[in-house]
C-alpha angles and dihedrals in degrees: 000000000000135000123212121237112227112231095189113125113232123215117276113287110267090237087058094049094046091053093046093048092047093049094045108038111013114114112215106219102169116113088191091058094051092048091048092046086056092054090045093052095054093043092051093046089049092052087055093051092052091050091060088075091069118080091203085067101039094050087071097051136092131049119330087240107048116243095022116140121185118217108239088001127153114277122226112228115242091020138072094240124128114186147161109281093255097056091038089056090053092049093047095042093049093051092049094052101034098095097035090237106118125096127302144209121203123194136107083321123029132209150132111267094190086070083084089069090081093068094032098053094040091051094043093050094046093047089048092051094048093046092057090057091061097041093256122135117264119240113264128233087249086065088053089050093050090051090050094052091051096046090049088051098049095046091042102047092048087049095053098076104010123077116203095172091063089062092045097257123129121241090239087087086077090050089057095047096047094043090050092053098050098037088051090055091048089051090058097247120165123246090262093049093048089051091049090050092050090048088053091054091052095047090052116107100260127226119263117229091230093110089062100053138061132301094022101038107147150147097282087084086069095054102031094092091048087055093047095049092046091049087053089057090051094048093047088051090049091051089049092065089061098262114164126252136213110248101194094038090136104035102035106129110251100349100051126100094257096055098037102041109010104052091254094297122132119223121269125215129208099191141358121267114275130117101299098115098053092044090056103033118139118237124210100221112150107028136028089228132134101268096244089065100045093098090044090054090050088054094045090054088055090051088053088057094046094049089054092050090049096045091240130138134214087251087065094063117102099183141350119206118202114198103201148153124276099253091059089054093047096049113027108016094111134167129186135038117345109214105191145354089281092058093046100051090054097052115088092199091056093051095046091048095050091046092052094044099044105018092233142069118205134160089258088059091074092058124105098254091061096039090055089071100110092213090071098061090040092054096042092054088064095054115097125186122210127179121250108205093213094049087053094050094045088051089065099036105108091212092056113022091180126175100203129184126167122193128205121189121202122189131215089245091065097255123115139193124246110267111265110216124194116176103168121041119222091258093060121113089243088062097039095120091053095042104046094073089050092048090053090049090052090052090051092052092049093049089053093057090067114017138058118246098264092054090047089055091049094050094045093048088061104030097056097046112079098205095042092051095045093052096047122105112248093234093051092049092049092047087063087064098052121109 
């Protein structure tokens, strides 16, 4: 007995058409979204500037063929590189993500929506420089902010109800999809071409999460998003040639993404695409810590101060209990040896221990010379995480979106400190008024790492003024960051 296989092509999956229609036609009307996008832009670029201090990052940068310069190519902020848009996207995306200090989105799936800036900025700069050679107007930074809002929205709305980590896939798949859609729109693709481009992003083999988890945690997690956003630019350019797409890439029986990679389940959606994600995005302001640990680090800093007042030392601690949410336990509750910086910045015990011992947590604190201090491993062995069901519920509640941790310290002499509870980190929307001045201070610090005072002032004069920034040509703004 045989069964015939239908070779009739279906209409494009609704997920594809919804993304394409949003990227192509949706008008962003939220002033809050644009203001938040500007803050996101400067914070993201600042994170990239700080990453340039780390040779492990800079060794990956530059053209594929050393010495190559692309005429009218995209420039990489903080460097002298001028590259094709695909390689520029990788360079920018890698610096942005290297120190795990850019924005965050937490839901059923987590991720860092500003990772999309690699593809967006590279494409916008490349288009602007080439437009000028044919007497066309360059893109403006408002175009960049609009693309950022839309990329945030695509990545974040899919992440709200769909967990890719639970099927072993890394969240950078959503960077690839979101970047592909907005870059395709920037390149002037038609609706059908955008649908084709997004289908190509889904049909790709997707990254496994193994480089984020024991026993394989490693530095690929710092360049995976750069790889994803650069791949998006490449796919959009391929689709622009008229290359075909795959309309049922998600829903095709047996061979589609749902059956192959998502256990046969279709995506669920909590809301339509708008500007919700950018308006509610989380900023990492105070600490370069995996976001599920941000509030734990804030609490640990308070413990450091209490120990000083009481005249006690970390060695006096018998046990620390961290009441936390399920996602924290699943991702960063880690025991045993930590082999590299990527291991350490995904271990809540390490981050809490360093904060209590030194009263600080910087990117440098994940390096081998700091990790060699024996007090850190001794203290982190005393830290135990337990799930609090309410914290887990509030983590998923769209009206709260908390990221709670609560630390209780017990001493060898039988005494204990009152539990320190921190439910919302300083980068949360609920603490935006408190956080933005600190975000701007972080940006100033990162500018000072790379540029002389006069250049810093030029960048700040534009970057902190919404109207000036939005009206500025992309190539002129990027030129301010060239060394």
